[in-house]
C-alpha positions as CSV (number, residue, x, y, z in Angstrom):
1,X,-0.2,-0.2,-0.1
2,X,1.6,3.5,-0.5
3,X,0.2,6.8,0.0
4,X,-0.3,9.1,-2.7
5,X,2.3,12.1,-2.8
6,X,-0.2,14.6,-3.2
7,X,-1.6,13.7,0.4
8,X,-3.1,16.9,2.5
9,X,-3.2,17.8,6.0
10,X,-6.3,19.8,7.7
11,X,-7.9,20.1,10.2
12,X,-11.1,19.2,9.0
13,X,-10.9,15.7,6.9
14,X,-7.7,13.2,6.0
15,X,-7.8,11.9,2.6
16,X,-5.3,9.3,1.8
17,X,-5.3,7.3,-1.6
18,X,-5.8,3.3,-1.0
19,X,-3.6,1.8,-4.3
20,X,-5.1,-1.8,-3.3
21,X,-8.9,-0.6,-2.8
22,X,-8.5,1.8,-6.0
23,X,-10.6,4.5,-4.4
24,X,-10.5,7.1,-1.7
25,X,-11.0,6.8,1.7
26,X,-12.3,9.8,3.9
27,X,-10.7,9.4,7.7
28,X,-13.5,10.9,10.0
29,X,-11.4,13.6,12.1
30,X,-14.7,14.4,14.5
31,X,-12.9,14.2,17.7
32,X,-9.5,16.1,16.5
33,X,-11.7,18.7,15.1
34,X,-13.7,18.9,18.0
35,X,-10.3,19.3,20.2
36,X,-8.6,21.8,18.0
37,X,-12.2,23.9,18.2
38,X,-12.2,23.9,21.8
39,X,-9.1,23.8,23.5
40,X,-6.0,24.9,21.0
41,X,-7.4,28.4,20.9
42,X,-7.3,28.9,24.9
43,X,-4.2,26.9,24.7
44,X,-2.3,29.1,22.3
45,X,-3.9,32.5,23.8
46,X,-2.5,31.4,27.3
47,X,0.9,30.4,25.9
48,X,0.7,33.8,23.9
49,X,0.0,36.1,26.8
50,X,2.8,34.8,29.3
51,X,5.1,33.9,26.5
52,X,4.6,37.9,25.1
53,X,4.9,39.5,29.1
54,X,7.6,37.2,29.6
55,X,10.0,37.8,26.2
56,X,8.5,41.6,26.3
57,X,10.2,42.3,29.8
58,X,13.5,40.7,28.4
59,X,13.4,42.9,25.7
60,X,12.7,45.9,28.0
61,X,15.3,45.3,30.4
62,X,18.3,44.9,27.9
63,X,17.7,47.7,26.1
64,X,16.8,49.9,29.3
65,X,19.9,48.6,31.4
66,X,22.2,46.6,29.4
67,X,24.2,49.9,28.0
68,X,27.5,47.4,26.8
69,X,26.2,44.4,25.4
70,X,28.3,41.4,24.9
71,X,27.8,38.4,23.1
72,X,25.5,36.3,25.5
73,X,23.1,40.0,25.7
74,X,22.9,40.3,22.3
75,X,21.4,36.1,21.9
76,X,19.4,36.9,24.2
77,X,17.9,39.7,22.7
78,X,17.6,38.0,19.4
79,X,16.3,34.6,21.3
80,X,13.5,36.8,23.0
81,X,13.0,38.5,19.6
82,X,12.8,35.0,18.1
83,X,10.0,33.6,20.4
84,X,8.3,36.9,20.4
85,X,7.6,36.7,15.9
86,X,6.7,33.2,16.9
87,X,4.6,34.2,19.5
88,X,2.5,37.0,17.0
89,X,1.3,34.0,14.8
90,X,-0.3,31.7,17.5
91,X,-3.4,33.9,17.7
92,X,-4.0,33.6,13.5
93,X,-3.6,29.6,14.6
94,X,-5.5,29.8,17.0
95,X,-8.3,32.0,14.9
96,X,-8.0,28.8,12.5
97,X,-8.3,26.2,14.8
98,X,-11.6,27.7,16.2
99,X,-13.5,28.2,13.1
100,X,-11.8,25.5,10.8
101,X,-11.5,28.0,8.0
102,X,-8.6,30.5,7.1
103,X,-10.0,34.1,6.9
104,X,-6.8,36.5,6.5
105,X,-6.2,36.1,2.6
106,X,-2.8,34.6,1.0
107,X,-0.4,37.5,1.9
108,X,-1.5,36.9,5.1
109,X,-1.1,33.1,5.5
110,X,2.7,33.7,3.7
111,X,3.0,36.2,6.7
112,X,2.1,34.1,9.4
113,X,4.0,31.3,8.2
114,X,7.1,33.2,8.2
115,X,6.8,34.5,11.7
116,X,6.3,31.1,12.6
117,X,9.3,29.4,11.6
118,X,11.2,32.3,11.4
119,X,10.6,32.4,15.2
120,X,11.4,28.8,15.8
121,X,14.0,28.5,13.8
122,X,15.8,32.0,15.3
123,X,15.0,30.7,18.8
124,X,16.8,26.9,18.0
125,X,19.8,28.7,16.1
126,X,19.9,31.1,18.8
127,X,20.3,28.9,22.3
128,X,23.0,27.2,20.2
129,X,25.0,30.2,20.2
130,X,24.4,30.9,23.6
131,X,25.4,27.5,24.6
132,X,28.8,27.9,22.4
133,X,29.8,31.0,23.8
134,X,29.4,29.9,27.5
135,X,31.7,26.6,26.6
136,X,34.4,29.3,24.7
137,X,34.2,31.3,27.7
138,X,34.5,28.7,30.3
139,X,36.3,25.9,28.9
140,X,38.6,27.6,26.5
141,X,39.6,31.1,28.9
142,X,42.6,31.6,27.1
143,X,41.7,31.3,23.7
144,X,42.6,34.8,22.5
145,X,41.2,34.4,19.3
146,X,37.9,34.0,20.6
147,X,37.8,36.2,23.4
148,X,39.0,39.1,21.3
149,X,36.6,38.9,19.1
150,X,33.5,38.3,21.1
151,X,32.9,42.7,21.0
152,X,29.7,44.2,19.9
153,X,29.9,43.9,16.3
154,X,30.8,40.7,16.0
155,X,28.1,39.7,17.9
156,X,25.7,41.3,15.4
157,X,27.3,39.8,12.6
158,X,26.8,36.3,14.3
159,X,23.4,37.7,15.0
160,X,22.9,38.9,11.2
161,X,24.4,35.2,10.1
162,X,21.9,33.7,12.3
163,X,18.7,35.2,11.2
164,X,20.1,34.2,7.5
165,X,20.3,30.6,8.3
166,X,16.8,31.1,10.0
167,X,15.6,32.5,6.6
168,X,16.7,29.8,4.4
169,X,15.7,27.1,6.8
170,X,12.5,28.9,6.5
171,X,12.4,29.5,2.8
172,X,10.8,26.1,1.4
173,X,7.7,26.2,4.3
174,X,7.4,29.7,3.3
175,X,7.3,29.7,-0.2
176,X,5.1,26.0,-0.3
177,X,2.5,27.7,1.9
178,X,-0.3,28.8,0.2
179,X,-4.2,29.8,0.9
180,X,-6.4,27.3,-1.4
181,X,-10.5,27.6,-1.3
182,X,-12.3,24.2,-0.8
183,X,-15.1,22.9,-0.5
184,X,-15.2,23.3,3.4
185,X,-13.5,26.9,3.0
186,X,-10.5,28.4,2.8
187,X,-7.5,26.6,4.0
188,X,-4.1,27.8,4.7
189,X,-1.0,24.8,4.9
190,X,1.5,23.7,2.8
191,X,1.4,21.9,-0.3
192,X,4.2,20.8,-1.7
193,X,4.7,19.6,-5.2
194,X,3.6,16.1,-6.2
195,X,6.4,13.7,-7.2
196,X,8.7,15.6,-4.8
197,X,10.8,14.6,-2.1
198,X,10.4,18.0,-0.3
199,X,7.9,16.9,2.3
200,X,10.4,14.1,3.3
201,X,13.2,17.2,3.4
202,X,11.1,19.4,5.6
203,X,10.4,16.2,8.3
204,X,14.6,15.5,8.1
205,X,15.0,18.9,8.6
206,X,12.8,19.6,11.2
207,X,14.3,16.8,13.4
208,X,17.9,17.6,12.7
209,X,17.6,21.3,13.2
210,X,14.8,21.1,15.5
211,X,16.3,18.4,17.9
212,X,19.4,16.3,17.0
213,X,21.7,18.8,16.6
214,X,20.7,21.8,19.4
215,X,20.1,18.8,22.0
216,X,23.8,17.1,21.2
217,X,25.7,20.3,21.2
218,X,23.8,21.0,24.5
219,X,24.6,17.5,25.9
220,X,28.6,18.4,24.5
221,X,29.0,21.7,25.6
222,X,27.8,21.3,28.9
223,X,29.0,18.3,29.6
224,X,32.6,19.6,29.1
225,X,31.4,22.8,31.5
226,X,29.9,21.1,34.4
227,X,33.1,19.5,35.7
228,X,34.9,23.0,35.6
229,X,32.6,24.2,37.5
230,X,32.3,21.8,40.2
231,X,36.3,22.5,40.4
232,X,36.0,26.0,41.3
233,X,35.2,27.1,44.9
234,X,32.5,29.8,44.1
235,X,29.4,29.1,46.6
236,X,27.1,29.7,43.4
237,X,28.8,26.4,41.5
238,X,26.3,24.4,42.4
239,X,23.5,27.0,41.0
240,X,25.3,27.0,37.7
241,X,25.4,23.3,37.7
242,X,21.3,22.6,38.6
243,X,20.7,25.5,35.8
244,X,22.2,23.5,33.4
245,X,20.7,20.5,34.0
246,X,17.2,22.6,34.0
247,X,18.5,23.7,30.7
248,X,19.1,20.5,28.7
249,X,16.4,18.4,30.8
250,X,13.7,21.1,29.7
251,X,14.8,21.2,26.2
252,X,14.7,17.8,25.8
253,X,11.4,17.3,28.4
254,X,9.1,19.9,25.8
255,X,11.1,19.4,22.2
256,X,11.7,15.1,22.2
257,X,7.9,14.1,21.9
258,X,7.4,16.6,19.0
259,X,10.0,15.7,17.0
260,X,9.3,12.1,17.7
261,X,5.3,12.5,16.3
262,X,7.1,14.5,12.8
263,X,9.6,11.1,12.5
264,X,6.6,8.8,12.7
265,X,4.3,11.3,10.2
266,X,8.0,10.8,8.2
267,X,7.2,7.0,8.3
268,X,3.5,7.6,7.6
269,X,4.4,9.9,4.2
270,X,7.0,6.5,3.1
271,X,3.8,4.0,3.2
272,X,4.2,2.7,7.0
273,X,1.2,2.9,9.5
274,X,-0.8,4.3,6.5
275,X,-4.4,3.1,8.4
276,X,-7.1,5.1,8.9
277,X,-6.5,4.8,13.1
278,X,-3.0,5.9,12.7
279,X,-3.8,8.9,11.0
280,X,-6.5,9.9,13.5
281,X,-3.8,9.2,16.7
282,X,-1.1,11.2,14.6
283,X,-3.3,13.9,14.0
284,X,-4.3,14.2,17.8
285,X,-0.9,13.3,19.1
286,X,0.6,16.4,17.1
287,X,-1.6,18.8,18.2
288,X,-0.6,18.0,21.6
289,X,3.0,17.7,21.4
290,X,3.0,20.6,19.3
291,X,1.1,22.7,22.0
292,X,4.0,21.5,24.9
293,X,6.7,22.3,22.6
294,X,5.3,26.1,21.7
295,X,5.1,26.7,25.4
296,X,8.8,25.9,25.4
297,X,9.0,30.0,24.7
298,X,7.2,31.0,27.5
299,X,10.2,29.3,29.7
300,X,12.8,30.8,27.8
301,X,12.8,34.3,29.5
302,X,12.5,32.3,33.2
303,X,15.5,29.8,32.4
304,X,18.2,32.6,30.8
305,X,16.9,36.0,32.4
306,X,14.8,35.6,35.1
307,X,17.5,32.9,37.2
308,X,20.2,35.8,37.1
309,X,20.0,37.9,40.6
310,X,21.4,41.1,38.1
311,X,18.3,40.8,35.7
312,X,15.7,40.1,38.5
313,X,16.8,43.4,39.7
314,X,16.3,45.2,36.6
315,X,13.0,43.7,36.2
316,X,11.8,45.2,39.8
317,X,13.7,48.3,38.9
318,X,11.2,48.2,35.9
319,X,8.1,47.2,38.1
320,X,8.9,50.5,40.2
321,X,9.0,52.8,37.6
322,X,5.8,51.6,36.6
323,X,4.2,51.8,39.8
324,X,5.3,55.5,40.4
325,X,4.3,56.5,37.2
326,X,0.9,54.9,37.3
327,X,0.5,56.0,41.2
328,X,2.1,59.8,40.0
329,X,-0.8,59.8,36.8
330,X,-3.0,58.9,39.2
331,X,-2.2,61.0,42.3
332,X,-2.3,64.0,39.6
333,X,-5.3,63.2,38.2
334,X,-6.8,62.8,41.9
335,X,-5.6,66.3,42.6
336,X,-7.0,68.0,39.5
337,X,-10.2,66.4,40.1
338,X,-10.1,67.8,43.7
339,X,-9.0,71.0,42.4
340,X,-11.9,71.3,39.9
341,X,-14.5,70.1,42.3
342,X,-13.0,72.9,44.8
343,X,-13.6,75.7,41.9
344,X,-16.9,74.3,41.3
345,X,-18.1,74.4,44.8
346,X,-16.4,77.6,45.3
347,X,-18.5,79.1,42.5
348,X,-21.4,77.9,43.4
349,X,-20.9,79.6,46.7
350,X,-20.2,82.7,44.7
351,X,-23.4,82.3,42.7
352,X,-25.4,81.5,45.7
353,X,-24.1,85.0,47.4
354,X,-25.1,86.4,44.2
355,X,-28.6,85.3,44.1
356,X,-28.9,85.9,47.8
């Protein structure tokens, strides 16, 4: 049994061609569609709100307080920016899941897909660069070539190069995404040309760039960093080691299920596990693991930024300034209101005196 290369994926129904039966079969996806219409908009909205606030605070702190930026600061800034780009796409996908129809047009389909993929790959790439930067500074502190070139200009150049890589990795998905008017309404999805290997390539690319390469880099670098930190006599070494373990474990837990389902979909596309039941199970599993993976961008500010004492103090300073501004405006408005009321009462007294 082989699957037609033009297989399409949608919330409503999944169609595959059975050569043995020589007919089209329709897999009912009522349960999956009900889940997407009910829970996905809520889950995506929660991820969007929490992630937008956290990453927005990171950008505010870096812009306001970090005047002399280092490689880590530049990477952290771009990591938060990548997460924000990714998060901006979620309200559109939430609306798409809720109404089961794309109502934003063809151009917005390309734009939202671009935000989604650029944010996804950008977040992964900047996490890799931050890990490599920590590795060079701690494991090879005497390597003058790398230390000397850790300037702001070099950091910006690296950041631009990472964005170029993110764009290159995103281009196939952006190009092949399109809005199509079908019987059930408009859809926005990636439609690869038939009889090509673009879909298989996209699955392999996602597994390599989304899990295998970043996890391998993190495990290698932090396995070299941890022994050095353990031999240090600093009191903060245990906290640093715990943070490293948290980084690796959380990344593994949040992204491994998503990449496993991606790999199963790759096998499904090759002709394995191509029954209706597998189609339904993969669809439902993808919606769950996607939500888990998406929520990782909410944790990035906490993991990379808020755990630092200096960063926490900057966050508290911002909150204090906001509170002072708010109370200052409130007190000013209250004084103006009281002023106006006193003037009004005074004029009323004068008018009443005149009448008498």
